[in-house]
C-alpha positions in Angstrom: -32.3 39.1 55.4 -35.8 40.5 56.0 -35.0 43.9 54.4 -33.3 42.4 51.4 -36.1 40.0 50.7 -38.7 42.8 51.0 -36.8 44.9 48.5 -36.4 42.0 46.1 -40.1 41.3 46.1 -41.5 44.9 46.0 -39.0 47.1 44.3 -37.1 45.4 41.4 -39.2 47.7 39.2 -37.2 50.9 39.9 -34.1 51.5 37.8 -32.2 53.6 40.2 -32.7 52.2 43.7 -35.0 50.1 45.8 -36.3 53.1 47.6 -39.6 54.9 47.9 -39.3 58.4 46.4 -36.7 59.4 44.0 -35.7 62.5 41.9 -33.1 62.3 39.2 -31.9 65.4 37.4 -29.4 65.0 34.5 -27.5 67.8 32.7 -25.9 66.7 29.5 -23.1 68.8 27.8 -22.2 68.9 24.1 -19.3 66.5 24.6 -21.3 63.9 26.4 -20.1 64.7 29.9 -22.5 66.1 32.5 -23.8 66.0 36.0 -26.5 64.0 37.7 -28.2 65.1 40.9 -30.1 62.4 42.8 -32.3 62.8 45.8 -34.2 59.8 47.3 -36.3 59.2 50.3 -36.2 56.0 52.3 -38.9 55.2 54.8 -37.5 55.2 58.3 -39.6 52.1 58.9 -37.9 50.1 56.1 -34.5 51.4 57.0 -35.1 50.2 60.6 -36.1 46.8 59.3 -32.8 46.5 57.4 -30.9 47.0 60.7 -32.7 44.3 62.6 -31.1 41.0 63.5 -27.6 42.1 62.4 -28.7 42.5 58.8 -27.0 45.8 58.1 -24.7 44.2 55.6 -27.7 43.2 53.5 -28.8 46.8 53.0 -28.6 47.3 49.3 -29.6 51.0 49.3 -26.6 53.3 49.5 -27.2 55.5 52.5 -23.8 56.9 53.2 -21.0 58.7 51.4 -18.8 55.6 51.8 -21.4 53.5 49.9 -21.1 55.8 46.9 -17.3 56.0 47.1 -17.1 52.2 47.0 -19.4 52.0 44.0 -17.4 54.7 42.1 -14.1 52.9 42.7 -15.0 50.6 39.8 -16.5 53.4 37.6 -13.6 55.7 36.4 -15.9 57.9 34.4 -17.9 58.9 37.5 -16.9 61.4 40.2 -18.7 62.2 43.4 -19.1 66.0 43.7 -21.2 66.2 46.9 -23.2 64.1 49.4 -25.6 65.0 52.1 -28.2 63.3 54.2 -31.0 64.5 56.5 -34.2 63.3 58.1 -37.8 64.4 58.4 -40.6 62.8 60.4 -41.0 59.9 58.0 -37.9 59.6 55.8 -34.2 59.4 55.5 -33.4 61.8 52.6 -30.2 61.3 50.6 -28.9 63.9 48.2 -26.0 63.2 45.8 -24.4 65.1 43.0 -22.1 63.2 40.6 -20.1 64.1 37.5 -19.9 61.8 34.4 -17.4 62.0 31.5 -19.6 60.2 29.0 -23.2 58.9 28.6 -21.9 55.4 28.7 -20.3 56.2 32.1 -23.6 57.5 33.4 -25.4 54.3 32.3 -22.7 52.1 33.9 -23.6 53.9 37.2 -27.4 53.8 36.8 -27.7 50.3 35.1 -24.6 48.2 35.8 -26.1 45.1 34.2 -27.4 47.0 31.1 -30.8 45.5 31.5 -32.9 48.6 32.2 -31.6 51.2 29.8 -30.6 51.7 26.2 -28.8 54.5 24.3 -28.4 55.2 20.6 -26.8 58.1 18.9 -24.3 60.6 20.5 -24.2 63.6 22.7 -25.5 65.9 19.9 -28.4 63.7 18.8 -29.6 60.7 20.6 -32.3 58.5 22.2 -32.0 57.4 25.9 -34.6 55.0 27.4 -34.9 54.1 31.1 -37.1 51.2 32.0 -38.9 52.0 35.2 -41.1 48.9 35.2 -40.6 45.9 32.9 -44.3 44.9 33.1 -45.2 41.5 34.4 -49.0 41.5 33.8 -51.6 41.8 36.5 -50.5 42.1 40.1 -51.8 39.9 42.9 -54.6 41.9 44.6 -53.0 41.5 48.0 -49.7 42.9 46.7 -51.5 45.6 44.9 -53.1 46.7 48.1 -49.8 46.7 49.9 -48.1 48.7 47.1 -51.0 51.3 47.3 -50.5 51.6 51.0 -46.7 52.0 51.2 -46.3 54.2 48.1 -48.8 57.0 49.1 -47.2 60.5 48.9 -44.1 59.2 47.1 -43.2 59.9 43.4 -40.6 59.3 40.8 -39.3 62.6 39.2 -37.0 62.5 36.3 -35.6 65.4 34.3 -32.8 66.1 31.8 -31.3 69.2 30.4 -29.8 69.2 26.9 -27.4 71.4 24.9 -30.3 72.0 22.5 -34.0 71.0 22.3 -35.2 67.7 23.6 -38.3 65.8 24.5 -39.6 63.3 27.0 -42.3 60.7 26.6 -43.6 57.8 28.7 -44.4 54.5 27.0 -45.3 50.9 27.9 -43.1 48.0 27.1 -44.6 47.8 23.6 -43.8 51.5 22.8 -47.4 52.7 23.2 -47.9 56.1 24.9 -48.7 56.0 28.7 -50.8 58.9 29.9 -50.9 58.4 33.7 -47.7 60.3 34.3 -47.3 64.1 33.9 -44.9 65.7 31.4 -44.0 68.9 33.3 -41.7 70.5 30.7 -40.5 70.0 27.2 -37.7 71.8 25.3 -34.1 72.3 26.4 -35.0 71.2 29.9 -37.6 68.3 30.0 -39.1 66.7 33.1 -41.8 64.3 34.1 -43.3 62.9 37.3 -45.1 59.7 38.1 -46.8 58.7 41.4 -44.7 55.8 42.8 -47.8 53.6 42.9 -48.3 54.0 39.2 -44.7 53.0 38.5 -44.8 49.9 40.7 -48.3 48.7 39.6 -47.9 49.1 35.8 -48.5 45.7 34.5 -47.9 46.8 30.9 -44.4 48.2 31.7 -43.2 51.8 31.9 -40.3 53.5 30.0 -39.1 57.1 30.2 -37.8 58.0 26.7 -35.6 61.0 26.1 -34.9 62.2 22.6 -32.7 65.1 21.4 
């Protein structure tokens, strides 16, 4: 259970998966349906840890097409459109494209326990908030050093395309603006990027808020 314990300690802060680098691109249609494209990078080192001592069954990160297919069996509003995987020198890279028939269906996939997201409004005008880090105060210096070391060169990228105009903002758990990330685009297509270390180490919490 080495891999599972490591993930539980280091990465409960990420909404989508307990992995290192992640990119999420959501396209929303006027009727609330849409498509989400995910790409995430898993360190080969951590992936190898998860396979030691017969612990493959504890690997909580979906790394195969069958993992997604099993998840979607209980989510009738989600459909797998494509899946691919490849490797580079450092990472296993997973790319997935899924279709959703409603925003609620999308959230059921991203946040099954409904603890790290909230949605108000409808497809034509709404507010969608993803909690990337709940904020737990100051981090132990030893853990902070470890996070800084393992998260170098990784980032969290999130974008959303709307039928009309939209906006993206980053806030802490109290709703105050956070300025350490970068808003890349605003308008019909909005996107932002955060270094992974900034996400993991944010003691005051971190939310990505979409409005349209």
